All heavy atoms as TSV, in Angstrom:
chain	resi	resn	atom	element	x	y	z
A	1	MET	N	N	87.614	140.827	192.025
A	1	MET	CA	C	88.846	141.318	192.588
A	1	MET	C	C	89.963	140.273	192.581
A	1	MET	O	O	91.086	140.605	192.237
A	1	MET	CB	C	88.578	141.838	194.006
A	1	MET	CG	C	89.748	142.527	194.603
A	1	MET	SD	S	90.090	144.033	193.694
A	1	MET	CE	C	91.027	144.909	194.855
A	2	PRO	N	N	89.680	139.013	192.947
A	2	PRO	CA	C	90.737	137.992	192.908
A	2	PRO	C	C	91.276	137.776	191.485
A	2	PRO	O	O	92.450	137.475	191.311
A	2	PRO	CB	C	90.071	136.726	193.423
A	2	PRO	CG	C	88.866	137.178	194.158
A	2	PRO	CD	C	88.451	138.484	193.542
A	3	ILE	N	N	90.420	137.965	190.501
A	3	ILE	CA	C	90.859	137.798	189.114
A	3	ILE	C	C	91.885	138.874	188.753
A	3	ILE	O	O	92.879	138.599	188.081
A	3	ILE	CB	C	89.655	137.833	188.151
A	3	ILE	CG1	C	88.786	136.596	188.388
A	3	ILE	CG2	C	90.111	137.894	186.713
A	3	ILE	CD1	C	87.514	136.583	187.601
A	4	LEU	N	N	91.682	140.090	189.214
A	4	LEU	CA	C	92.629	141.167	188.939
A	4	LEU	C	C	93.982	140.908	189.606
A	4	LEU	O	O	95.027	141.192	189.023
A	4	LEU	CB	C	92.065	142.506	189.407
A	4	LEU	CG	C	90.889	143.052	188.601
A	4	LEU	CD1	C	90.378	144.340	189.229
A	4	LEU	CD2	C	91.303	143.289	187.170
A	5	ILE	N	N	93.947	140.364	190.794
A	5	ILE	CA	C	95.191	140.051	191.502
A	5	ILE	C	C	95.946	138.953	190.758
A	5	ILE	O	O	97.161	139.041	190.563
A	5	ILE	CB	C	94.906	139.654	192.964
A	5	ILE	CG1	C	94.362	140.870	193.720
A	5	ILE	CG2	C	96.156	139.091	193.635
A	5	ILE	CD1	C	93.862	140.561	195.097
A	6	LEU	N	N	95.229	137.929	190.308
A	6	LEU	CA	C	95.858	136.854	189.535
A	6	LEU	C	C	96.422	137.380	188.220
A	6	LEU	O	O	97.514	136.996	187.797
A	6	LEU	CB	C	94.858	135.727	189.272
A	6	LEU	CG	C	94.483	134.881	190.480
A	6	LEU	CD1	C	93.386	133.897	190.112
A	6	LEU	CD2	C	95.710	134.155	191.002
A	7	LEU	N	N	95.697	138.260	187.570
A	7	LEU	CA	C	96.165	138.854	186.319
A	7	LEU	C	C	97.430	139.680	186.562
A	7	LEU	O	O	98.400	139.598	185.798
A	7	LEU	CB	C	95.068	139.712	185.697
A	7	LEU	CG	C	95.387	140.347	184.359
A	7	LEU	CD1	C	95.674	139.289	183.316
A	7	LEU	CD2	C	94.251	141.237	183.911
A	8	LEU	N	N	97.437	140.457	187.618
A	8	LEU	CA	C	98.614	141.253	187.963
A	8	LEU	C	C	99.820	140.355	188.242
A	8	LEU	O	O	100.928	140.619	187.769
A	8	LEU	CB	C	98.327	142.140	189.171
A	8	LEU	CG	C	99.508	142.954	189.680
A	8	LEU	CD1	C	99.956	143.961	188.645
A	8	LEU	CD2	C	99.152	143.646	190.979
A	9	LEU	N	N	99.615	139.282	188.993
A	9	LEU	CA	C	100.699	138.342	189.267
A	9	LEU	C	C	101.215	137.695	187.989
A	9	LEU	O	O	102.432	137.540	187.808
A	9	LEU	CB	C	100.238	137.279	190.250
A	9	LEU	CG	C	100.117	137.720	191.701
A	9	LEU	CD1	C	99.506	136.615	192.544
A	9	LEU	CD2	C	101.460	138.121	192.247
A	10	ALA	N	N	100.323	137.335	187.086
A	10	ALA	CA	C	100.733	136.727	185.818
A	10	ALA	C	C	101.581	137.700	184.993
A	10	ALA	O	O	102.598	137.314	184.416
A	10	ALA	CB	C	99.503	136.282	185.023
A	11	VAL	N	N	101.192	138.953	184.956
A	11	VAL	CA	C	101.958	139.963	184.215
A	11	VAL	C	C	103.330	140.165	184.845
A	11	VAL	O	O	104.339	140.245	184.142
A	11	VAL	CB	C	101.172	141.294	184.138
A	11	VAL	CG1	C	102.046	142.416	183.618
A	11	VAL	CG2	C	99.946	141.130	183.260
A	12	LEU	N	N	103.402	140.239	186.155
A	12	LEU	CA	C	104.677	140.410	186.831
A	12	LEU	C	C	105.605	139.218	186.608
A	12	LEU	O	O	106.815	139.385	186.385
A	12	LEU	CB	C	104.468	140.649	188.328
A	12	LEU	CG	C	103.823	141.989	188.692
A	12	LEU	CD1	C	103.538	142.044	190.185
A	12	LEU	CD2	C	104.701	143.148	188.259
A	13	ILE	N	N	105.058	138.027	186.631
A	13	ILE	CA	C	105.867	136.827	186.371
A	13	ILE	C	C	106.374	136.835	184.938
A	13	ILE	O	O	107.536	136.548	184.673
A	13	ILE	CB	C	105.057	135.552	186.685
A	13	ILE	CG1	C	104.854	135.428	188.189
A	13	ILE	CG2	C	105.755	134.312	186.129
A	13	ILE	CD1	C	103.886	134.341	188.598
A	14	TRP	N	N	105.514	137.185	183.987
A	14	TRP	CA	C	105.928	137.260	182.576
A	14	TRP	C	C	107.045	138.287	182.397
A	14	TRP	O	O	108.026	138.027	181.691
A	14	TRP	CB	C	104.725	137.617	181.699
A	14	TRP	CG	C	105.117	137.857	180.286
A	14	TRP	CD1	C	105.364	136.916	179.331
A	14	TRP	CD2	C	105.334	139.120	179.671
A	14	TRP	NE1	N	105.723	137.530	178.164
A	14	TRP	CE2	C	105.711	138.883	178.341
A	14	TRP	CE3	C	105.248	140.435	180.117
A	14	TRP	CZ2	C	105.994	139.909	177.460
A	14	TRP	CZ3	C	105.530	141.456	179.230
A	14	TRP	CH2	C	105.897	141.186	177.917
A	15	MET	N	N	106.923	139.439	183.035
A	15	MET	CA	C	107.956	140.470	182.926
A	15	MET	C	C	109.290	139.980	183.498
A	15	MET	O	O	110.349	140.231	182.926
A	15	MET	CB	C	107.510	141.744	183.632
A	15	MET	CG	C	106.403	142.486	182.910
A	15	MET	SD	S	105.724	143.879	183.835
A	15	MET	CE	C	107.156	144.912	184.015
A	16	ALA	N	N	109.238	139.280	184.607
A	16	ALA	CA	C	110.464	138.769	185.228
A	16	ALA	C	C	111.129	137.715	184.351
A	16	ALA	O	O	112.358	137.686	184.228
A	16	ALA	CB	C	110.144	138.186	186.602
A	17	LEU	N	N	110.339	136.865	183.718
A	17	LEU	CA	C	110.894	135.804	182.880
A	17	LEU	C	C	111.492	136.332	181.580
A	17	LEU	O	O	112.451	135.776	181.061
A	17	LEU	CB	C	109.827	134.753	182.572
A	17	LEU	CG	C	109.365	133.915	183.759
A	17	LEU	CD1	C	108.212	133.015	183.350
A	17	LEU	CD2	C	110.517	133.112	184.315
A	18	THR	N	N	110.959	137.393	181.033
A	18	THR	CA	C	111.444	137.911	179.754
A	18	THR	C	C	112.464	139.027	179.902
A	18	THR	O	O	113.039	139.468	178.918
A	18	THR	CB	C	110.275	138.425	178.895
A	18	THR	OG1	O	109.606	139.479	179.581
A	18	THR	CG2	C	109.312	137.309	178.561
A	19	TYR	N	N	112.745	139.458	181.113
A	19	TYR	CA	C	113.682	140.563	181.334
A	19	TYR	C	C	115.085	140.247	180.811
A	19	TYR	O	O	115.712	141.068	180.159
A	19	TYR	CB	C	113.752	140.913	182.822
A	19	TYR	CG	C	114.725	142.026	183.128
A	19	TYR	CD1	C	114.407	143.337	182.815
A	19	TYR	CD2	C	115.962	141.764	183.695
A	19	TYR	CE1	C	115.285	144.372	183.085
A	19	TYR	CE2	C	116.849	142.796	183.965
A	19	TYR	CZ	C	116.510	144.089	183.651
A	19	TYR	OH	O	117.387	145.098	183.903
A	20	GLY	N	N	115.585	139.061	181.060
A	20	GLY	CA	C	116.936	138.681	180.639
A	20	GLY	C	C	117.117	138.734	179.139
A	20	GLY	O	O	118.161	139.123	178.631
A	21	ARG	N	N	116.107	138.351	178.390
A	21	ARG	CA	C	116.212	138.378	176.930
A	21	ARG	C	C	116.261	139.805	176.415
A	21	ARG	O	O	116.939	140.099	175.447
A	21	ARG	CB	C	115.041	137.640	176.299
A	21	ARG	CG	C	115.229	136.132	176.369
A	21	ARG	CD	C	114.096	135.456	175.697
A	21	ARG	NE	N	113.160	135.092	176.762
A	21	ARG	CZ	C	111.905	134.802	176.586
A	21	ARG	NH1	N	111.380	134.850	175.405
A	21	ARG	NH2	N	111.143	134.477	177.597
A	22	ARG	N	N	115.532	140.704	177.050
A	22	ARG	CA	C	115.532	142.097	176.590
A	22	ARG	C	C	116.842	142.790	176.908
A	22	ARG	O	O	117.336	143.594	176.133
A	22	ARG	CB	C	114.372	142.858	177.219
A	22	ARG	CG	C	113.028	142.463	176.654
A	22	ARG	CD	C	111.977	143.242	177.338
A	22	ARG	NE	N	112.057	142.915	178.776
A	22	ARG	CZ	C	111.100	143.083	179.631
A	22	ARG	NH1	N	109.983	143.621	179.252
A	22	ARG	NH2	N	111.241	142.746	180.884
A	23	VAL	N	N	117.424	142.510	178.057
A	23	VAL	CA	C	118.661	143.164	178.478
A	23	VAL	C	C	119.827	142.738	177.583
A	23	VAL	O	O	120.705	143.527	177.270
A	23	VAL	CB	C	118.967	142.855	179.953
A	23	VAL	CG1	C	120.356	143.312	180.334
A	23	VAL	CG2	C	117.937	143.525	180.831
A	24	ALA	N	N	119.830	141.476	177.153
A	24	ALA	CA	C	120.947	140.950	176.374
A	24	ALA	C	C	121.153	141.685	175.051
A	24	ALA	O	O	122.263	141.776	174.562
A	24	ALA	CB	C	120.752	139.462	176.120
A	25	THR	N	N	120.096	142.209	174.470
A	25	THR	CA	C	120.226	142.882	173.174
A	25	THR	C	C	119.596	144.261	173.170
A	25	THR	O	O	119.258	144.778	172.115
A	25	THR	CB	C	119.580	142.037	172.059
A	25	THR	OG1	O	118.211	141.848	172.372
A	25	THR	CG2	C	120.284	140.722	171.875
A	26	LYS	N	N	119.480	144.884	174.325
A	26	LYS	CA	C	118.764	146.160	174.367
A	26	LYS	C	C	119.453	147.257	173.578
A	26	LYS	O	O	118.817	148.178	173.105
A	26	LYS	CB	C	118.526	146.607	175.799
A	26	LYS	CG	C	119.737	147.146	176.495
A	26	LYS	CD	C	119.370	147.673	177.857
A	26	LYS	CE	C	120.560	148.422	178.406
A	26	LYS	NZ	N	120.206	149.303	179.456
A	27	ASP	N	N	120.780	147.205	173.415
A	27	ASP	CA	C	121.493	148.222	172.658
A	27	ASP	C	C	121.850	147.757	171.252
A	27	ASP	O	O	122.709	148.349	170.611
A	27	ASP	CB	C	122.768	148.619	173.400
A	27	ASP	CG	C	122.463	149.357	174.687
A	27	ASP	OD1	O	121.407	150.004	174.748
A	27	ASP	OD2	O	123.265	149.279	175.627
A	28	CYS	N	N	121.232	146.698	170.785
A	28	CYS	CA	C	121.565	146.149	169.472
A	28	CYS	C	C	120.420	146.314	168.479
A	28	CYS	O	O	119.256	146.234	168.853
A	28	CYS	CB	C	121.894	144.666	169.583
A	28	CYS	SG	S	123.379	144.349	170.539
A	29	ALA	N	N	120.782	146.542	167.257
A	29	ALA	CA	C	119.817	146.568	166.155
A	29	ALA	C	C	120.487	145.851	164.994
A	29	ALA	O	O	121.234	146.448	164.223
A	29	ALA	CB	C	119.444	147.995	165.784
A	30	TRP	N	N	120.275	144.546	164.898
A	30	TRP	CA	C	120.948	143.729	163.897
A	30	TRP	C	C	120.263	143.858	162.551
A	30	TRP	O	O	119.045	143.745	162.434
A	30	TRP	CB	C	120.964	142.270	164.336
A	30	TRP	CG	C	121.774	142.052	165.568
A	30	TRP	CD1	C	121.311	141.909	166.844
A	30	TRP	CD2	C	123.196	141.994	165.651
A	30	TRP	NE1	N	122.359	141.760	167.712
A	30	TRP	CE2	C	123.529	141.811	167.008
A	30	TRP	CE3	C	124.218	142.087	164.712
A	30	TRP	CZ2	C	124.847	141.696	167.440
A	30	TRP	CZ3	C	125.521	141.985	165.151
A	30	TRP	CH2	C	125.828	141.788	166.501
A	31	ARG	N	N	121.074	144.088	161.510
A	31	ARG	CA	C	120.580	144.174	160.138
A	31	ARG	C	C	121.250	143.075	159.325
A	31	ARG	O	O	122.460	142.878	159.391
A	31	ARG	CB	C	120.898	145.540	159.511
A	31	ARG	CG	C	120.248	146.693	160.232
A	31	ARG	CD	C	118.729	146.627	160.125
A	31	ARG	NE	N	118.109	147.750	160.798
A	31	ARG	CZ	C	117.502	147.699	161.965
A	31	ARG	NH1	N	117.441	146.556	162.611
A	31	ARG	NH2	N	116.954	148.753	162.495
A	32	GLU	N	N	120.450	142.393	158.544
A	32	GLU	CA	C	120.925	141.287	157.733
A	32	GLU	C	C	121.306	141.809	156.347
A	32	GLU	O	O	120.620	142.648	155.781
A	32	GLU	CB	C	119.786	140.270	157.619
A	32	GLU	CG	C	120.161	138.940	157.098
A	32	GLU	CD	C	119.008	137.967	157.224
A	32	GLU	OE1	O	117.901	138.365	157.614
A	32	GLU	OE2	O	119.231	136.799	156.914
A	33	ASN	N	N	122.425	141.313	155.809
A	33	ASN	CA	C	122.874	141.721	154.489
A	33	ASN	C	C	123.202	140.463	153.694
A	33	ASN	O	O	124.263	139.867	153.864
A	33	ASN	CB	C	124.100	142.632	154.597
A	33	ASN	CG	C	124.527	143.194	153.268
A	33	ASN	OD1	O	124.164	142.670	152.225
A	33	ASN	ND2	N	125.310	144.245	153.305
A	34	HIS	N	N	122.287	140.056	152.809
A	34	HIS	CA	C	122.458	138.807	152.060
A	34	HIS	C	C	123.615	138.857	151.078
A	34	HIS	O	O	124.163	137.822	150.718
A	34	HIS	CB	C	121.171	138.454	151.316
A	34	HIS	CG	C	120.053	138.078	152.232
A	34	HIS	ND1	N	120.064	136.927	152.973
A	34	HIS	CD2	C	118.903	138.719	152.536
A	34	HIS	CE1	C	118.955	136.858	153.691
A	34	HIS	NE2	N	118.240	137.940	153.456
A	35	SER	N	N	124.015	140.042	150.645
A	35	SER	CA	C	125.097	140.123	149.666
A	35	SER	C	C	126.445	139.718	150.257
A	35	SER	O	O	127.378	139.420	149.527
A	35	SER	CB	C	125.191	141.537	149.087
A	35	SER	OG	O	125.601	142.453	150.086
A	36	LYS	N	N	126.559	139.688	151.585
A	36	LYS	CA	C	127.813	139.328	152.233
A	36	LYS	C	C	127.758	137.954	152.897
A	36	LYS	O	O	128.664	137.595	153.645
A	36	LYS	CB	C	128.202	140.387	153.266
A	36	LYS	CG	C	128.492	141.734	152.629
A	36	LYS	CD	C	128.972	142.724	153.651
A	36	LYS	CE	C	129.284	144.047	152.970
A	36	LYS	NZ	N	129.866	145.001	153.911
A	37	ASP	N	N	126.705	137.185	152.633
A	37	ASP	CA	C	126.615	135.833	153.188
A	37	ASP	C	C	127.750	134.974	152.621
A	37	ASP	O	O	128.193	135.175	151.488
A	37	ASP	CB	C	125.283	135.189	152.822
A	37	ASP	CG	C	124.105	135.821	153.523
A	37	ASP	OD1	O	124.329	136.675	154.399
A	37	ASP	OD2	O	122.963	135.477	153.178
A	38	ASN	N	N	128.221	134.019	153.422
A	38	ASN	CA	C	129.221	133.074	152.937
A	38	ASN	C	C	129.003	131.726	153.616
A	38	ASN	O	O	127.958	131.491	154.208
A	38	ASN	CB	C	130.641	133.605	153.160
A	38	ASN	CG	C	130.970	133.845	154.615
A	38	ASN	OD1	O	130.391	133.215	155.497
A	38	ASN	ND2	N	131.898	134.732	154.882
A	39	ASP	N	N	130.012	130.840	153.529
A	39	ASP	CA	C	129.852	129.505	154.099
A	39	ASP	C	C	129.785	129.503	155.625
A	39	ASP	O	O	129.367	128.530	156.235
A	39	ASP	CB	C	130.975	128.593	153.620
A	39	ASP	CG	C	132.360	129.122	153.972
A	39	ASP	OD1	O	132.493	130.332	154.198
A	39	ASP	OD2	O	133.301	128.309	154.013
A	40	LYS	N	N	130.180	130.600	156.283
A	40	LYS	CA	C	130.081	130.698	157.748
A	40	LYS	C	C	128.645	130.952	158.198
A	40	LYS	O	O	128.310	130.705	159.336
A	40	LYS	CB	C	130.955	131.833	158.274
A	40	LYS	CG	C	132.425	131.610	158.122
A	40	LYS	CD	C	133.161	132.733	158.831
A	40	LYS	CE	C	134.123	133.393	157.893
A	40	LYS	NZ	N	134.784	134.555	158.474
A	41	GLY	N	N	127.825	131.531	157.339
A	41	GLY	CA	C	126.435	131.816	157.687
A	41	GLY	C	C	125.983	133.143	157.109
A	41	GLY	O	O	126.614	133.710	156.228
A	42	ARG	N	N	124.888	133.615	157.637
A	42	ARG	CA	C	124.336	134.905	157.207
A	42	ARG	C	C	125.090	136.044	157.876
A	42	ARG	O	O	125.481	135.950	159.023
A	42	ARG	CB	C	122.862	135.000	157.585
A	42	ARG	CG	C	122.029	133.957	156.903
A	42	ARG	CD	C	121.048	134.631	156.035
A	42	ARG	NE	N	120.470	133.648	155.136
A	42	ARG	CZ	C	119.224	133.647	154.780
A	42	ARG	NH1	N	118.419	134.555	155.260
A	42	ARG	NH2	N	118.784	132.765	153.947
A	43	TYR	N	N	125.252	137.130	157.154
A	43	TYR	CA	C	125.985	138.294	157.633
A	43	TYR	C	C	125.030	139.216	158.380
A	43	TYR	O	O	123.977	139.582	157.870
A	43	TYR	CB	C	126.593	139.020	156.441
A	43	TYR	CG	C	127.320	140.293	156.771
A	43	TYR	CD1	C	128.670	140.273	157.084
A	43	TYR	CD2	C	126.680	141.522	156.754
A	43	TYR	CE1	C	129.361	141.443	157.376
A	43	TYR	CE2	C	127.351	142.697	157.037
A	43	TYR	CZ	C	128.694	142.641	157.355
A	43	TYR	OH	O	129.357	143.793	157.637
A	44	TYR	N	N	125.381	139.587	159.608
A	44	TYR	CA	C	124.605	140.522	160.415
A	44	TYR	C	C	125.513	141.647	160.883
A	44	TYR	O	O	126.640	141.413	161.309
A	44	TYR	CB	C	123.998	139.840	161.642
A	44	TYR	CG	C	122.875	138.903	161.305
A	44	TYR	CD1	C	123.115	137.564	161.058
A	44	TYR	CD2	C	121.570	139.367	161.220
A	44	TYR	CE1	C	122.080	136.706	160.733
A	44	TYR	CE2	C	120.531	138.517	160.903
A	44	TYR	CZ	C	120.795	137.192	160.659
A	44	TYR	OH	O	119.775	136.343	160.343
A	45	LEU	N	N	125.009	142.873	160.833
A	45	LEU	CA	C	125.731	144.057	161.280
A	45	LEU	C	C	124.863	144.803	162.273
A	45	LEU	O	O	123.681	145.047	162.026
A	45	LEU	CB	C	126.038	144.968	160.086
A	45	LEU	CG	C	126.584	146.353	160.413
A	45	LEU	CD1	C	128.012	146.242	160.927
A	45	LEU	CD2	C	126.532	147.234	159.189
A	46	CYS	N	N	125.433	145.162	163.424
A	46	CYS	CA	C	124.717	145.971	164.411
A	46	CYS	C	C	124.873	147.435	164.013
A	46	CYS	O	O	125.996	147.930	163.902
A	46	CYS	CB	C	125.269	145.742	165.813
A	46	CYS	SG	S	124.437	146.762	167.050
A	47	VAL	N	N	123.757	148.117	163.800
A	47	VAL	CA	C	123.818	149.505	163.345
A	47	VAL	C	C	124.204	150.461	164.471
A	47	VAL	O	O	124.552	151.605	164.196
A	47	VAL	CB	C	122.498	149.965	162.691
A	47	VAL	CG1	C	122.237	149.181	161.423
A	47	VAL	CG2	C	121.340	149.845	163.642
A	48	TYR	N	N	124.183	150.028	165.719
A	48	TYR	CA	C	124.556	150.892	166.829
A	48	TYR	C	C	126.055	150.865	167.110
A	48	TYR	O	O	126.684	151.897	167.249
A	48	TYR	CB	C	123.802	150.534	168.103
A	48	TYR	CG	C	122.346	150.901	168.050
A	48	TYR	CD1	C	121.365	149.969	168.282
A	48	TYR	CD2	C	121.956	152.192	167.755
A	48	TYR	CE1	C	120.025	150.304	168.225
A	48	TYR	CE2	C	120.623	152.538	167.695
A	48	TYR	CZ	C	119.664	151.585	167.934
A	48	TYR	OH	O	118.343	151.932	167.873
A	49	CYS	N	N	126.634	149.666	167.213
A	49	CYS	CA	C	128.039	149.587	167.606
A	49	CYS	C	C	128.957	149.102	166.495
A	49	CYS	O	O	130.166	149.148	166.638
A	49	CYS	CB	C	128.198	148.697	168.833
A	49	CYS	SG	S	127.878	146.949	168.522
A	50	GLY	N	N	128.409	148.596	165.400
A	50	GLY	CA	C	129.226	148.155	164.284
A	50	GLY	C	C	129.719	146.724	164.384
A	50	GLY	O	O	130.537	146.294	163.570
A	51	ALA	N	N	129.246	145.951	165.364
A	51	ALA	CA	C	129.653	144.552	165.490
A	51	ALA	C	C	129.176	143.765	164.283
A	51	ALA	O	O	128.084	143.994	163.762
A	51	ALA	CB	C	129.082	143.948	166.772
A	52	VAL	N	N	130.004	142.838	163.815
A	52	VAL	CA	C	129.686	142.003	162.663
A	52	VAL	C	C	129.667	140.555	163.123
A	52	VAL	O	O	130.563	140.106	163.829
A	52	VAL	CB	C	130.737	142.186	161.551
A	52	VAL	CG1	C	130.524	141.199	160.432
A	52	VAL	CG2	C	130.707	143.611	161.031
A	53	ARG	N	N	128.647	139.812	162.720
A	53	ARG	CA	C	128.519	138.401	163.077
A	53	ARG	C	C	128.037	137.617	161.877
A	53	ARG	O	O	127.272	138.118	161.062
A	53	ARG	CB	C	127.499	138.202	164.204
A	53	ARG	CG	C	127.814	138.896	165.488
A	53	ARG	CD	C	128.979	138.325	166.203
A	53	ARG	NE	N	128.685	136.946	166.582
A	53	ARG	CZ	C	129.551	136.141	167.158
A	53	ARG	NH1	N	130.747	136.550	167.414
A	53	ARG	NH2	N	129.222	134.925	167.469
A	54	TYR	N	N	128.495	136.378	161.782
A	54	TYR	CA	C	127.965	135.421	160.822
A	54	TYR	C	C	127.214	134.381	161.635
A	54	TYR	O	O	127.792	133.734	162.502
A	54	TYR	CB	C	129.088	134.766	160.021
A	54	TYR	CG	C	129.704	135.699	159.001
A	54	TYR	CD1	C	130.821	136.452	159.298
A	54	TYR	CD2	C	129.127	135.831	157.748
A	54	TYR	CE1	C	131.372	137.312	158.362
A	54	TYR	CE2	C	129.666	136.690	156.794
A	54	TYR	CZ	C	130.790	137.418	157.115
A	54	TYR	OH	O	131.325	138.271	156.189
A	55	GLU	N	N	125.921	134.248	161.384
A	55	GLU	CA	C	125.080	133.340	162.163
A	55	GLU	C	C	124.341	132.386	161.228
A	55	GLU	O	O	123.992	132.749	160.106
A	55	GLU	CB	C	124.048	134.126	162.985
A	55	GLU	CG	C	124.647	135.052	164.017
A	55	GLU	CD	C	125.185	134.328	165.228
A	55	GLU	OE1	O	124.736	133.210	165.525
A	55	GLU	OE2	O	126.052	134.905	165.891
A	56	THR	N	N	124.096	131.190	161.707
A	56	THR	CA	C	123.341	130.215	160.927
A	56	THR	C	C	121.917	130.052	161.447
A	56	THR	O	O	121.078	129.495	160.753
A	56	THR	CB	C	124.041	128.843	160.954
A	56	THR	OG1	O	124.188	128.434	162.313
A	56	THR	CG2	C	125.398	128.916	160.283
A	57	ASN	N	N	121.638	130.534	162.650
A	57	ASN	CA	C	120.322	130.343	163.271
A	57	ASN	C	C	119.615	131.663	163.528
A	57	ASN	O	O	119.098	131.899	164.602
A	57	ASN	CB	C	120.459	129.586	164.591
A	57	ASN	CG	C	121.030	128.205	164.408
A	57	ASN	OD1	O	120.776	127.563	163.390
A	57	ASN	ND2	N	121.801	127.751	165.354
A	58	GLY	N	N	119.593	132.553	162.568
A	58	GLY	CA	C	118.905	133.825	162.745
A	58	GLY	C	C	119.798	134.878	163.379
A	58	GLY	O	O	120.982	134.664	163.606
A	59	ALA	N	N	119.196	136.015	163.664
A	59	ALA	CA	C	119.935	137.152	164.213
A	59	ALA	C	C	120.533	136.799	165.569
A	59	ALA	O	O	119.982	135.988	166.311
A	59	ALA	CB	C	119.024	138.359	164.350
A	60	PRO	N	N	121.674	137.398	165.919
A	60	PRO	CA	C	122.289	137.140	167.229
A	60	PRO	C	C	121.329	137.445	168.372
A	60	PRO	O	O	120.524	138.364	168.299
A	60	PRO	CB	C	123.480	138.094	167.244
A	60	PRO	CG	C	123.804	138.325	165.813
A	60	PRO	CD	C	122.488	138.305	165.106
A	61	LYS	N	N	121.448	136.675	169.421
A	61	LYS	CA	C	120.553	136.812	170.573
A	61	LYS	C	C	121.185	137.615	171.707
A	61	LYS	O	O	120.520	137.970	172.659
A	61	LYS	CB	C	120.181	135.429	171.102
A	61	LYS	CG	C	119.626	134.499	170.053
A	61	LYS	CD	C	118.139	134.630	169.922
A	61	LYS	CE	C	117.528	133.594	169.018
A	61	LYS	NZ	N	117.800	133.727	167.632
A	62	VAL	N	N	122.490	137.865	171.630
A	62	VAL	CA	C	123.188	138.639	172.649
A	62	VAL	C	C	123.989	139.746	171.970
A	62	VAL	O	O	124.281	139.688	170.796
A	62	VAL	CB	C	124.132	137.767	173.509
A	62	VAL	CG1	C	123.349	136.737	174.294
A	62	VAL	CG2	C	125.173	137.105	172.657
A	63	CYS	N	N	124.363	140.732	172.750
A	63	CYS	CA	C	125.140	141.848	172.231
A	63	CYS	C	C	126.595	141.419	172.043
A	63	CYS	O	O	127.176	140.797	172.924
A	63	CYS	CB	C	125.063	143.028	173.195
A	63	CYS	SG	S	125.911	144.480	172.577
A	64	HIS	N	N	127.162	141.729	170.907
A	64	HIS	CA	C	128.556	141.415	170.615
A	64	HIS	C	C	129.351	142.701	170.439
A	64	HIS	O	O	130.242	142.801	169.606
A	64	HIS	CB	C	128.657	140.554	169.351
A	64	HIS	CG	C	128.057	139.210	169.517
A	64	HIS	ND1	N	128.697	138.178	170.144
A	64	HIS	CD2	C	126.843	138.727	169.160
A	64	HIS	CE1	C	127.918	137.120	170.153
A	64	HIS	NE2	N	126.792	137.422	169.570
A	65	LYS	N	N	129.007	143.685	171.264
A	65	LYS	CA	C	129.674	144.978	171.199
A	65	LYS	C	C	131.158	144.826	171.508
A	65	LYS	O	O	131.517	144.150	172.468
A	65	LYS	CB	C	129.027	145.924	172.223
A	65	LYS	CG	C	129.499	147.351	172.142
A	65	LYS	CD	C	128.886	148.182	173.247
A	65	LYS	CE	C	127.389	148.266	173.079
A	65	LYS	NZ	N	126.774	149.181	174.045
A	66	PRO	N	N	132.035	145.426	170.713
A	66	PRO	CA	C	133.467	145.336	170.997
A	66	PRO	C	C	133.781	145.904	172.390
A	66	PRO	O	O	133.137	146.850	172.832
A	66	PRO	CB	C	134.097	146.216	169.907
A	66	PRO	CG	C	133.073	146.274	168.825
A	66	PRO	CD	C	131.748	146.167	169.492
A	67	PRO	N	N	134.775	145.339	173.079
A	67	PRO	CA	C	135.090	145.774	174.455
A	67	PRO	C	C	135.388	147.270	174.580
A	67	PRO	O	O	135.058	147.876	175.587
A	67	PRO	CB	C	136.317	144.949	174.817
A	67	PRO	CG	C	136.303	143.785	173.897
A	67	PRO	CD	C	135.607	144.231	172.641
A	68	GLU	N	N	136.008	147.857	173.568
A	68	GLU	CA	C	136.346	149.279	173.690
A	68	GLU	C	C	135.108	150.189	173.641
A	68	GLU	O	O	135.195	151.357	173.997
A	68	GLU	CB	C	137.346	149.701	172.593
A	68	GLU	CG	C	136.847	149.521	171.187
A	68	GLU	CD	C	137.131	148.147	170.596
A	68	GLU	OE1	O	137.590	147.248	171.304
A	68	GLU	OE2	O	136.867	147.984	169.400
A	69	LEU	N	N	133.963	149.665	173.219
A	69	LEU	CA	C	132.734	150.448	173.166
A	69	LEU	C	C	131.827	150.216	174.362
A	69	LEU	O	O	130.781	150.833	174.468
A	69	LEU	CB	C	131.976	150.163	171.881
A	69	LEU	CG	C	132.682	150.550	170.583
A	69	LEU	CD1	C	131.848	150.138	169.397
A	69	LEU	CD2	C	132.957	152.026	170.556
A	70	ARG	N	N	132.181	149.318	175.246
A	70	ARG	CA	C	131.319	149.007	176.399
A	70	ARG	C	C	131.410	150.014	177.485
A	70	ARG	O	O	132.295	150.685	177.748
A	70	ARG	CB	C	131.645	147.622	176.953
A	70	ARG	CG	C	131.215	146.563	176.006
A	70	ARG	CD	C	131.431	145.211	176.598
A	70	ARG	NE	N	131.135	144.263	175.516
A	70	ARG	CZ	C	131.438	143.021	175.534
A	70	ARG	NH1	N	132.043	142.505	176.569
A	70	ARG	NH2	N	131.150	142.242	174.550
């Protein structure tokens, strides 16, 4: 029984720690398009809101939805 309680606590702590990362991009689906890459970085387009980003370190980690769509 104590093992189940510890397991439950571990799961709850993990959920609390990862919640912020999920919320930041929950409405985003970034797609990479190599044909539009340039010196600014890789081209990413969000298929939900149409936001465009050039990133050098992988897909964007936060939502860049335009203000008029928020």
